[in-house]
C-alpha positions in Angstrom: -42.2 -13.9 52.6 -40.9 -11.3 55.0 -41.8 -11.7 58.7 -43.7 -8.5 60.0 -42.2 -6.5 62.8 -43.9 -4.6 65.6 -42.1 -2.3 67.6 -43.1 -1.2 71.0 -41.5 2.1 72.3 -42.3 4.3 75.5 -40.9 5.9 78.6 -39.9 3.9 81.7 -43.2 2.8 83.4 -45.6 3.3 80.4 -46.8 -0.3 80.3 -44.8 -2.1 77.6 -43.8 -5.0 79.8 -47.6 -5.3 80.8 -48.6 -5.6 76.9 -45.8 -8.1 76.3 -47.0 -10.4 79.1 -50.4 -10.3 77.7 -49.1 -11.2 74.2 -46.9 -14.0 75.7 -49.5 -15.5 77.5 -52.1 -15.5 74.5 -50.6 -15.1 71.3 -53.9 -15.8 69.4 -52.3 -18.9 67.6 -49.5 -16.9 66.2 -45.7 -17.8 66.7 -44.1 -14.8 67.9 -40.5 -13.9 68.5 -40.0 -11.2 71.0 -36.9 -9.3 71.4 -36.5 -7.4 74.8 -33.6 -5.9 76.7 -34.2 -8.2 79.6 -37.0 -10.8 79.4 -36.6 -11.4 83.5 -38.7 -8.4 83.8 -41.7 -10.0 81.9 -42.2 -12.6 84.7 -43.3 -15.3 82.3 -45.3 -18.0 83.9 -43.2 -21.1 84.7 -45.8 -23.5 83.3 -45.5 -21.6 79.8 -41.7 -22.3 79.7 -40.7 -25.3 77.7 -36.8 -24.8 77.8 -34.5 -21.9 78.7 -31.0 -20.7 78.1 -29.4 -17.5 79.3 -30.5 -15.6 76.5 -33.8 -17.2 75.4 -36.9 -18.7 76.4 -38.8 -21.4 74.3 -42.5 -21.4 75.2 -45.1 -24.1 75.0 -47.4 -21.8 72.8 -44.9 -21.8 70.0 -43.4 -18.3 70.9 -39.9 -17.4 71.9 -38.3 -14.6 74.2 -35.0 -13.6 73.7 -32.8 -10.6 75.2 -31.1 -8.3 73.0 -27.3 -8.7 73.9 -25.9 -7.6 70.5 -26.6 -5.1 68.0 -30.3 -5.2 67.0 -29.9 -6.3 63.5 -27.5 -9.2 64.6 -30.1 -10.2 67.0 -32.9 -10.2 64.4 -30.7 -12.3 62.1 -30.1 -14.9 64.8 -33.8 -15.2 65.7 -34.7 -15.5 61.8 -32.0 -18.2 61.5 -32.9 -20.0 64.8 -36.8 -19.9 64.2 -37.8 -19.7 60.6 -41.2 -20.6 61.4 -42.3 -17.5 63.3 -45.3 -15.3 62.2 -44.1 -12.3 63.7 -41.5 -10.5 65.6 -42.1 -8.0 68.5 -39.4 -5.6 69.9 -39.7 -4.0 73.1 -37.4 -0.9 73.0 -35.8 0.3 76.0 -37.6 3.0 78.0 -34.7 5.5 77.2 -34.2 4.6 73.5 -35.3 6.7 70.7 -37.7 5.7 68.2 -36.6 6.6 64.8 -33.0 5.2 64.7 -34.9 1.9 65.9 -37.0 2.0 62.9 -33.9 2.7 60.6 -32.3 -0.4 62.1 -35.3 -2.5 61.4 -35.6 -1.2 57.8 -31.7 -1.6 57.1 -30.5 -3.1 53.8 -29.2 -6.0 55.8 -32.6 -7.4 56.6 -34.2 -6.3 53.5 -36.7 -8.7 52.1 -36.5 -10.9 55.3 -38.6 -8.6 57.7 -40.7 -5.5 57.3 -41.7 -2.9 59.8 -45.5 -3.3 60.4 -46.1 -0.8 63.1 -44.4 1.5 65.5 -46.7 1.8 68.9 -45.6 4.1 71.6 -47.1 3.6 75.2 -47.5 6.9 77.3 -48.5 6.8 81.1 -51.3 9.1 80.8 -51.2 9.8 84.5 -47.4 10.1 84.8 -46.5 12.1 81.7 -47.2 15.6 83.2 -44.9 14.7 86.1 -41.7 14.0 83.9 -38.8 16.3 84.4 -37.6 18.2 81.4 -34.9 15.8 80.1 -37.5 12.8 80.4 -40.2 14.8 78.7 -37.9 15.6 75.6 -37.0 11.8 75.5 -40.7 10.7 75.9 -41.7 13.1 72.9 -39.1 11.8 70.9 -40.5 8.5 71.3 -44.0 9.8 70.2 -42.5 11.5 67.2 -41.9 8.2 65.5 -45.0 6.3 66.3 -47.8 5.2 64.0 -50.3 4.8 67.0 -50.0 6.4 70.5 -51.4 4.2 73.2 -52.5 6.5 76.0 -52.3 3.9 78.8 -53.6 4.3 82.5 -56.5 6.2 81.1 -58.7 5.2 84.1 -56.3 7.2 86.2 -57.0 10.6 84.9 -59.7 13.0 84.6 -61.5 13.9 81.4 -59.9 17.4 81.5 -56.5 16.1 82.2 -56.8 13.7 79.2 -58.2 16.4 76.7 -55.1 18.5 77.9 -52.8 15.5 77.1 -54.2 14.8 73.8 -53.8 18.4 72.7 -50.2 18.6 74.0 -49.2 15.2 72.0 -51.2 16.6 69.0 -48.9 19.4 68.9 -45.9 17.1 68.6 -47.4 14.4 66.4 -50.6 15.8 64.9 -51.3 13.0 62.4 -50.6 10.2 64.6 -53.8 8.0 66.1 -54.2 8.3 69.9 -55.8 5.3 71.6 -56.7 5.5 75.3 -56.3 2.3 77.1 -56.4 0.6 80.6 -53.5 -1.9 81.7 -52.4 -1.8 78.1 -55.3 -3.7 76.9 -56.5 -3.3 73.3 -57.3 -5.9 70.6 -54.9 -7.9 68.8 -56.2 -6.3 65.6 -54.7 -3.1 66.4 -51.2 -4.3 67.0 -51.0 -7.1 64.3 -53.8 -6.2 61.8 -57.3 -6.1 61.0 -59.4 -9.3 60.5 -62.7 -9.8 58.8 -65.4 -9.4 61.4 -68.7 -7.7 61.6 -69.4 -7.6 65.4 -68.1 -4.8 67.5 -64.7 -5.0 69.2 -63.6 -3.5 72.2 -61.0 -0.8 73.4 -59.9 -0.4 76.9 -61.3 2.9 78.3 -62.1 4.7 81.6 -62.6 8.2 82.9 -61.1 10.6 80.3 -60.8 8.1 77.4 -62.7 10.6 75.2 -65.7 7.9 74.3 -69.3 8.7 74.8 -70.0 5.3 76.8 -70.6 5.3 80.5 -67.8 3.9 82.5 -69.4 1.3 84.9 -67.2 0.2 87.6 -64.8 -2.4 86.6 -65.6 -2.1 83.0 -62.5 -1.4 80.9 -63.7 -2.2 77.5 -65.9 -0.1 74.9 -66.6 -0.8 71.4 -64.3 -0.8 68.6 -65.8 -1.2 65.2 -64.4 -3.7 62.4 -65.7 -3.5 59.1 -65.0 -5.0 55.5 -65.8 -4.5 51.8 -65.3 -6.7 48.8 -65.7 -6.2 45.2 -65.5 -8.8 42.3 -65.0 -6.1 39.7 -61.6 -4.3 38.9 -60.8 -1.0 40.6 -59.4 2.2 39.3 -56.2 2.5 41.1 -56.0 6.5 41.1 -59.5 6.6 42.5 -59.1 4.1 44.9 -55.9 5.6 46.4 -57.7 8.9 46.9 -60.7 7.1 48.5 -58.4 5.3 51.0 -56.6 8.4 51.9 -60.0 9.6 52.9 -61.2 6.5 54.5 -57.9 6.1 56.4 -58.0 9.5 58.4 -60.1 7.7 61.3 -58.7 4.2 61.3 -56.2 2.4 63.5 -55.6 -0.5 61.0 -56.6 -1.5 57.4 -55.5 -4.2 55.2 -56.5 -5.1 51.8 -55.8 -7.1 48.5 -57.0 -5.2 45.7 -57.4 -5.8 42.0 -56.7 -2.5 40.0 -56.5 -1.2 36.7 -53.5 1.1 36.6 -53.1 4.4 34.5 -51.7 2.5 31.4 -54.6 -0.1 31.2 -53.0 -2.8 32.8 -54.3 -4.8 35.7 -52.3 -5.6 38.8 -52.8 -7.1 42.3 -51.8 -4.8 45.2 -51.6 -5.3 48.9 -52.6 -2.4 51.0 -51.5 -2.1 54.7 -52.3 0.8 57.0 -51.1 1.4 60.7 -52.3 4.6 62.4 -51.2 7.4 59.9 -49.0 5.1 57.7 -50.0 3.3 54.6 -48.1 1.1 52.2 -49.1 -0.2 48.9 -47.1 -3.2 47.5 -47.5 -4.9 44.2 -48.0 -8.7 44.8 -45.4 -11.0 43.1 -46.2 -12.8 39.9 -48.4 -15.8 40.3 -50.4 -14.3 43.1 -54.2 -14.5 42.6 -57.3 -13.4 43.9 -60.8 -13.5 42.5 -61.9 -10.3 44.3 -60.8 -7.4 46.1 -61.1 -7.3 49.8 -60.6 -4.6 52.5 -60.8 -4.9 56.3 -60.5 -2.1 58.6 -60.7 -1.6 62.5 -61.2 1.9 64.2 -62.5 3.5 67.3 -66.2 4.4 67.7 -67.8 6.4 65.0 -64.4 6.5 63.1 -65.7 3.5 61.1 -68.8 4.6 58.9 -69.6 1.5 56.8 -72.3 3.2 54.5 -70.0 6.3 53.8 -67.0 3.9 53.2 -69.1 1.5 50.9 -70.3 4.5 49.0 -67.0 5.9 48.5 -65.4 2.6 47.4 -68.2 1.8 44.9 -67.3 4.8 43.1 -63.8 3.2 42.5 -65.0 0.3 40.4 -63.4 0.5 36.9 -66.1 1.7 34.5 -68.0 3.9 37.0 -68.2 7.4 36.1 -65.7 9.5 38.3 
């Protein structure tokens, strides 16, 4: 089983370290391997550290934090070798690194089958971005271009007009990427690590200019995310299902599914579906994998998740239902 890899990019001061500190304080029961340029900047609580060396810290919650002192592929290979029990790897890119070459390294043949790129997240300092000089702006835009989801951090420090202007500018660079305003890099784990089945609303960080319709009470940095799930005991028509999920996926941050389908040649197959922002991946599950029903779980912002419309669209994908 390959280990999923989450990559955090973003220009200096955008909030990557703040997000990493939160993950290491509360990994949500996951054993996470974190690769950073200098974990000394993360300021991990001493009470959390079990043991440490010059280039790694073992934490009491099962996580490990390592500095990247070698070429990234070698660092990942060492981490996998030393910690085969990891549930996930998180890589914090340098604030001056470019995103796409980093993604190419993670997806290199040397690591094929052992890890998989699960999501590229770019943090943007919503308040500081307009103040960047030309060279810094060009680099920040390059980082944004490679992102699946753009986190517009420090949303509480900008006006609605300034946030709208920033969204418009970034849309011109990466029009298909999802943009998520947040405060103090706070967001649900489901956005970073994948949707989970839950019917109750979740929350996203927000503030003046975040773009939602909820009032921003003093000290309130959270408003509703929506998570939704759908299941079917019947086989699904693969072609129709792929079309339906392209439609549904436009408003989602995350989606995950195990789907029992009938292919064009009449044979059945079990597929895993993963969506992170604008990027979707279909993978045929290995021989021996079984499921008694199809299950799809999603998470999105506000009105992006419409359970009635989603269900109606997916119902038309049942095999034998007239197209």
